[in-house]
C-alpha positions, -999 to 999 in steps of 0.1 A, spaced: -224 -85 -171 -185 -77 -179 -192 -45 -171 -201 -52 -136 -175 -75 -133 -151 -51 -145 -165 -24 -121 -164 -48 -91 -126 -55 -102 -115 -18 -107 -135 -7 -73 -117 -38 -55 -80 -23 -68 -93 10 -57 -101 -5 -19 -67 -21 -18 -48 4 -31 -66 28 -6 -60 6 25 -26 -1 15 -16 38 14 -37 45 42 -19 22 64 11 39 56 0 74 59 -12 65 96 23 47 103 39 77 91 20 106 108 3 90 138 17 55 147 56 59 146 66 93 147 83 88 180 98 52 173 131 63 185 116 63 220 108 28 218 127 5 240 136 -32 246 113 -31 276 80 -11 256 87 -17 220 69 -54 217 34 -44 228 34 -15 204 46 -32 174 45 -67 171 4 -73 174 3 -46 147 25 -58 124 11 -91 124 -22 -81 119 -13 -58 92 8 -87 76 -23 -113 76 -47 -87 64 -23 -73 33 -13 -115 26 -48 -115 16 -56 -83 -2 -22 -77 -22 -22 -108 -44 -59 -103 -51 -47 -67 -59 -22 -81 -86 -49 -102 -100 -72 -71 -103 -45 -48 -118 -40 -75 -145 -74 -78 -151 -75 -39 -155 -44 -37 -177 -61 -64 -200 -92 -45 -205 -78 -15 -210 -51 -26 -237 -63 -11 -269 -74 22 -249 -51 54 -241 -53 45 -204 -33 13 -209 -6 25 -194 -20 34 -157 -26 -1 -148 9 -10 -162 26 17 -141 3 8 -112 13 -28 -115 51 -17 -114 45 6 -85 24 -19 -64 54 -48 -72 83 -26 -56 60 -19 -27 55 -54 -23 92 -64 -33 103 -40 -4 74 -50 22 79 -92 14 119 -89 9 130 -65 35 105 -56 60 88 -88 70 122 -102 81 127 -72 102 93 -79 116 102 -114 124 134 -103 143 116 -80 162 86 -102 172 111 -126 183 126 -103 208 153 -77 210 170 -71 242 196 -47 232 189 -8 226 216 -4 201 201 -34 176 164 -22 181 174 13 171 192 -3 141 164 -21 133 137 1 136 160 26 114 159 2 89 119 -4 94 112 34 91 133 41 62 120 11 41 85 19 52 92 57 38 97 43 5 67 26 5 49 53 21 58 71 -12 55 45 -35 19 38 -24 10 69 -23 18 73 -64 -1 40 -66 -31 56 -52 -26 91 -74 -24 64 -103 -57 50 -94 -78 79 -86 -67 96 -119 -78 63 -136 -114 67 -122 -114 102 -131 -100 105 -164 -121 70 -171 -152 89 -157 -144 119 -173 -153 135 -136 -143 172 -148 -172 171 -177 -198 156 -155 -192 180 -126 -195 208 -152 -227 195 -168 -241 194 -132 -236 232 -130 -266 255 -133 
């Protein structure tokens, strides 16, 4: 039963990490590469509902990810992989600190309404720069988690054994 619960825990952490990094990759490459064309007249509908929905979703997912990675660290404490959940915890902490401490206040200001183009450009520039940090930190987090699953399952050996 312990193995099943740990598997569910670890897979949840993979799910959360994949969702989180996926949003940042989509943000960078699909949603806001032309953010500089946003104006006070058109930014709200393209920005506010999406960031509010993401905030609500990740307000549930991220705290559970912290719990999950702590459980992962405890389960790996006496193994050679103990460094991975520690690094994952630190990386998730950095992304969360920037998100909650720096980005959410900007989201709030933008949801309240900005009527000045210079102010909108200033806020969006900060927002994009901060999300660039989260893009890279969450990409590192995802790579750590993928490495964990590959190493834990000894995927190269398993693939080699399946070869004819």
